[in-house]
N, C-alpha and C positions, 0 to 999 in steps of 0.2 A: 312425599315430595323429594325428588332427587336433589343431591347436593350440587351446588353450582361449582364448576371447575374453571380455573383460569387456564389460558393457553400455555403458560409456563409449567403447569403441573405435569404435562407429558414429557418434560425434559428432566432427566435425573439431575439431582443437585450437583453431583461431581462432574457432569458433562459440560458445565459452563466454563468458558475460558475468557481471559481478558486480553486486551490488546497490549502492545508494547508501551512501556512507561514513557517513551520519548514522544508519544502522541500529543500531550499538552504543549510541549515545547515547539513542536512543528506548527501547531495552531497559533502559537504566539508569534512565530515568524511571519504569518500571514499579515500581521499589522504592518510590517515594513514593506511588504509587497503592495498593499493597498496604498500606503504612503507614497511609494515610488510612482504608482499610477497617477495619484492625485497631483504630485509635483510635475509630472510630465504634462498633464492637462493644463495646469496653471501656466507653465512656461509656454506651452503652445498658444494659449490665449494672449499672453503678454507679447509674444513675438508677432502676433497678427497686427499689433499696433506699431511695428517697426522697431528699429534700433533705439529710437528715442524712448519708446515705452519701456524697453528692457533696461535702459540706463536709469530711468526714474525708479524702477523697481529695485535695482541694486542699491541706489542711494538710500531708500527707505529701510532696507534690510540691515539692521544693526546686529552686532554680536550678541546683544542681550536678547533680542527677539529670537535669534537662532538658537541660543542656549535654552530659552524657554520651550521652544518647539521640540528640541532634542529631549529635554527632561520630560515633557509631556508624553512623548513617544515611549520613553523607557517605562514610565508609570503605567501607560496604557498596555504595554506589552506584558508587564508583570500581572496586571489585573486579568488580562486574557488568559495567561498561563494558569493563574489561580482558579478561575472559573472553569477552564478546560480540564484542570486536574480533578476538580470536584465532579465534573461531568464524566471523566474517564473512570472514576471510581464506580460509577453506576452503569458503565457500559460493559457488555459481555456478549459472547456468541456461543452457539452450540451446534454441532453436526451430529444429528441423531437419526434414528430410523424414520421419523416422520418428516425429516427435511432439515432445512437450515433455519435456525432461530437467531435473532438478534434483539437484544433489549437495551434500552437507553432511557435517560431522563431522570432528573432529580425530583422535581415537583410534578411536571407533566410527563408521565411515563408512557413509553411506547414499546410494543412488542411486535416485531415483524417476523412472519413465518412464510417460507417459500417451500412448497412441497417438491419432492423429487421429480414428479411428472410435469412440473411447470418450468424446470430449469432448461434454458436454451444454450447458454454459453458460460464459460468460466475464464476470466481474464486476470492477468497480473499487471498492475499499473505501478509506475514509479514517477512521481512528480519531481520537480527540481530538488527539493529538500531530500527526498529519498535517493535520488541519483548521487548526491554528494556524500551522504552518510550511510547508504546501504539499507534503506528501508523501502517498503512498498505496501500495497494493499491488494486484496483479491476481490474482484467485482464479479458478482454472480447475476446474470441477466435472466429474466423470465419471459415466458410467452405472454402475448396480449399486451395490455397497457399497464401491467404492474411495474412499479419502480424496481430498479436494481438494488441489490444488497451489497454494500461495500464493507469489507472486513479489513480493517487496518487502523493504525499502522502496525506492521509486523516486519521482522527481519526478512531479507530476501530468501534465506534458507527456509524459514517458516512459511513464506508465501509459496515457494515451490512445493513444499510438503503438503500444505493445505490444499493447493490446487489438485495435486494427485489424489488426495483423500476425497475431495468432492467429485472428481471425475470417476473415481472408482465406485463410489456410491451411486452415481448417476448411471454408470454402465450396468450395475447390478439391478437397479430399479427398472431400466428399460428392457432388460432381459428377463424380467419377472422373477429374479432371484432375491432372497432376503438381503436387505441393505447392510444390516449388522454393523451399525455405527454405535457410537457411545464409548463406554470404557472397556467393553469386552473385546479383546484382540485389537485394541486401538493403538496404532503406532504413529499417529500423526502428532500435530503440534501439541506439546504439553502432556502427552500420555504415552504410556508404553506398557502393553500387556495388562491393562486394567489398573495399573498403578502409576503414580506420578513419577515423571522422570527426575532423577536427582538434579538438584539445582533449579528446579521449577517451583516457585512458591505457590502458596494458596492463600487467598485473601477472602475471608468470610465465606468459605466453601466454594470459591470460584478459582479455577486454575489460573495462575498468573503466567502469561507467556512472555514476560519481559526478559527472562533469562533462560530461554530454552536451549538445550544442547550445550549447557555450560561445561559439562564434563565429557564431551565427545571429542574425538581426535581433531576436529577442526579448530586450529589455533587462530587462523586468519578468518575473519567474517566472510561469508559467501555473498558477493555483490552481484554475481551473474547467475540468474536462474537456470541458464543452459548448462551450467556445470553439473547439475543434478539430473539432467535428462540424457537419454540415450537415443534420441530421435535422429532421423536421417535428414541431413541438410540438402535441399534441392535448389535453393536460390539464395544468393547473397548480393545485395546491391552495392556496387562500387561507389565510393564517394565522388570520384571524378565524373562518373556518369550522372549522378544526382545533380551536381553543380552545373554540368553542361545542359542537362534537360531543363533545369530551373531558368537558365538564361534563354533557352529556346522556347519561350512562351509569349503569347501575345501581350500579356500584362506587363512583362518585363521590358519588352521592346518598346511598347507605347510609353512606359514610364521613362525610359532612357531618352526617347525622342522628345518627350515633354520636358525633361530636365534640360536638355541642350537648348530647346526653344526658350525655356524660361531664363536661362543664363543670358541668351542673346537679348531677350526683352529687358532684363534687368540692367544691361549695359546701356541701352538706348532709352530707357524710361526710368521712372522713380519707383518702380515696383521693388519691394524688399526681397532680396535674394534668399534670406533665411526663411521667410514665410513661404516662398515658392518651394524650397527644398523640403520643408515639412509637409506641404501639400502633396508633392510628388512622392514623398516617402511612404505615404499610405499604401500605394500600389506595391512598392518594393517590400514593405513589411508583410503584405499578404503572401507574396511569393516566398519570402524567408520563412514565414510560419508554416507553409506547406512543406518546404524542404526540411525543416526541423522535425516535422511529424514523420517524414519518410526516411530520415537518416538511419543508416545501419539496418535497413530492412533485411530480415532473414526469414525464410520459409522452411519449415521442417515437416516431414511426414511422421506423425505420431500415431499411437494406437487409437486416438479419439478423433482423428481427422487432421487437417492442416493446422499447424501452429505457426502463427505469424507474429514476429517480434519486430518492433520499429520504434523510433523516437530518440531524440537527443535530450531535450529538456524534460520531456515526459515520455518515459519508456512504457510501452504497452505490449503485453503478450496476449494474443487472442487465439481462441480455438474455433475452428470452423468444421464441425462435423458434417459429413455428407448429407445427413437427413435434414439439415437446416438450409441446404443450398437450393435456391430456386432458379437462379439465372447467373450467367457469367457474361461479362461484356469485355471485348477487346477494343481498345481505343488507340488510334495513332493520330495525334494532332498534326496539323499541316507542317509545322516547323520541325517535326521529328521525322518527316518523310525521308529525308536524305540519309538519315542514320538507320531508318527502319526500326525505330523504337516503339514499343507498345506498352500500354498500361492495362493491367488485368484487374477488373473489379467484380466482386461477387455480390449478388443480392441475397440476403440471408433473412430467415424468419427471426422474429424477435428483434433484439437490439434496441429496445426502448430506453435503455439506460443511458444512451448518449445525451450529452448535455445540450446539444444544439443540432440543427439540421446539417450544418457543416461537418460536425464531428461524426454524425451518423453516416454521412457520405464517405468520409475518410475511413471509417471503421470497416467498410467493405473492400477497401483496396488491398489486394494481395500482392501484386507486383507494381510498384509505383512507376518504374521505367525499366523495361527489359528488352532484350533482343527478340526477334521473331521466334527463334528456336526456344527461348526461355518461356515466352508467352504461350506457345503451343504445348510445351511440356506441362505447364501449369493447367492448361485447359484439359488435356487428356488425363491428368492426375485426378481431376474431379468428375470428368465426363467419361463414362465407360465406352460409349460409341455414339455416333451421330444418327444411327438408324438407317444408313444407306449402304449400298453395295460397294461404294468407293468414297469413304470418308475423307481421304486425302484430297481428292478432286473437289469435293464440296468445300473444304477449308480454303483451297486455292481460289476458288470462285468467290468465296465470301470475303477474303482479304484483298483480292486484286481485281475481281471481275466487274464488268459493266453490262447493263442490259439484261434481257431475258435470255436464258441459256438452258443448259441441261438440268440445273437444280433450282435456279431462282426465277421467279416471276417479277418482272420490273414494271415501272410505270410506263404508260403509253406515250406516244410522241406528243399528243396534245397537252400533256402535263408540263411541257416546257414553257407554257405561258405563265405558269405559277413559279416554276423552278427551272430556269433555263440552264443552269450550270450543273446541278447535281441530280436531276430527275433520272438519268440513266443509271446512276449508282444505287438508287433505291431498289431493294429486292426482298422478296419473302420466299422462304423455303420451309415447307412443313413436312416433318417426318414423324414416325411413331414415337421417336425418342424426344425430339426437341423441335421448337419453332425457332428458326434462324432469321433474324432481321438484319439487313445490310443497308448502310447509308453513308454518304460522304464521297465526293469526287476527289478532292485533294487531301483532306483528312479522311479518316475512315473509322466507323464504329460498327462492330458486329456483335449482336446480342444473341445468346443462346438461352432460350427459356425452356425449362423442363416441362414436358407436356402434362405431367400429373400435378404440377403446381400452378397451372393457369387458373386464375380465379374467375375471370369473366372476359367477355369480348365486347367491344364498343365500336359502332360504326357511326360516323358523322359526315355531314355534307353541307357546305355553305351554298349561298345562292348562286355565285358564279360557278362553283364546282358543279352545281346541278345542271347548268347550261351546257357544260363541257362533259357531262356524264362522268365526273370524277368523285372520289370520296376518300375519307381517311378511316383507318382502322387502328384500334388500340387494344393491346393485350394487357389486362390488369393482373397484378400479382399481389401477394399479401403485404409486400413492402415495396412501395413505388420508388425505389432508388434508381432503377434503370429507366431509360427512355425507350418505351416500347410503342410509341405512336408512329405509324407509317402513313405518309401523306400522299395525296394525289394519285391514287391507284384507280384503275378503271372500275366504275361502280359495280358492274356485273361480276368482275373478278373479286371485289371486296365481299360481295354477297356469297360467292362460292367459297372464298377463304373462310368465312365464318362457319358455313355448314361443314366444311372439311375439318376445321380446327375443333369444332364442338365434338365431332365424332372421334377424332384422335385423342382429345383430352379425356373423353369418357372411357375409351378403351385403356388409356394409360393408367387411369385411376383404378380400373378393374384389375389390370395385370400388375401394376406397381413397377413402373420403369425405373424409378429412383433406386439406388443401391442402399441396402442396409449397411450398418457399420461393419458387420461380419463379412459381407460380400466385398466391401471396399478394402478391408484389410487383406483379404485373400488376393485381390487383384493387384494391389500395390506391394504385396509381400511384406507386410509389417510383422 
């Protein structure tokens, strides 16, 4: 009978590394964040009762009660730090030939393993605590429904080094070369040339990354991961443009109109002004949250694809390899029309590590708000060509055109009974390289779907559409972030589109129209 082996047996004992010692303290700070959220919810409920209810609450709140609450929070924080420290002692990770390993747990132990062929992206994240004190984590996302592995907290210098290490191993694995991770020739976090770096401790046979690079020339801690990169910057979002675009949204304008109307109502009625402001503030908070996520967006061309960095309170550095790219959408909202600002969003394979649908959508944003020139530069950075003899004319028709023309097939005139305003703007263009979908009369959305990444086609028809001989068509992708449903096309054209698209996607998969990382590097001259 063969001897039973544990998953961790494939990892050399000296390859295990620990996270930074500040990790338990950061988790203790979460107590105060939860407390602040709870206080906000309590105050919001009190203010719903009006000013009188708020006054009654203040009268009941004595200094003794406040001191007891504060003391309880201090005690709870210390307990959380203590338990987090015990948990930290049993947490470690390893980057070896078989992939990425992470183990944790004191009583209920867990061991997570992600193979190299399952890795989709490598991101560096900094939450508020990390932004203040210079710490972050590396999040590795996998294909399919597997959860992401988060490696942190680490210093930002260690995050940048670890990210390079994982990307290097991933490139070797995809090219069929030996990964050669572990202690041999290892110059990443905590190791150098097969031996421990001076100043890096070892706890129970596990490398301690709490004090890496202690004797290196860096005297000041590295807070900016871009300091260690030599990538080419191709886009930087100005703060003034971000603020202006945030105000030029339907949500912000409706919130301001509602606020003015609420103030007028509060003057002529007994409605509480504070309660109204809190109610209207929900819409404003949504806009502010989006702006904080897009703050300081920078896009670089790196050896592994696009590197997108954004965020104020939570800094995220994302990698977008060409092989993961399935579609790109250019969107110009109606209020951005006079400035001709565009948002560029990518539909990527994987990305299941996002915490919510909203975060998953934001994770695909490459350019939150850019000029037409910047948006097209980003498009052509990822798309080698559109598959026509005049790609520039195709783009002009996609961004500004109406009706059926040289490239696009639009909805027929009878579609105006369903869509009297925008039916002329809807159009479909199929090429051997991409399927291009155009929609929006005053706003405009243009989606480019890679032909070899189309998963399926769907045709639908409602009862009234059947009378008018109209139908809808939808192009399905592996990740349904983009809106690829096209409405109210002539039913005979819908059937023809499906036949043509099926043939184009079959040929595209056979030929392989998407670029490999080597072809992309050669084209963009990395």
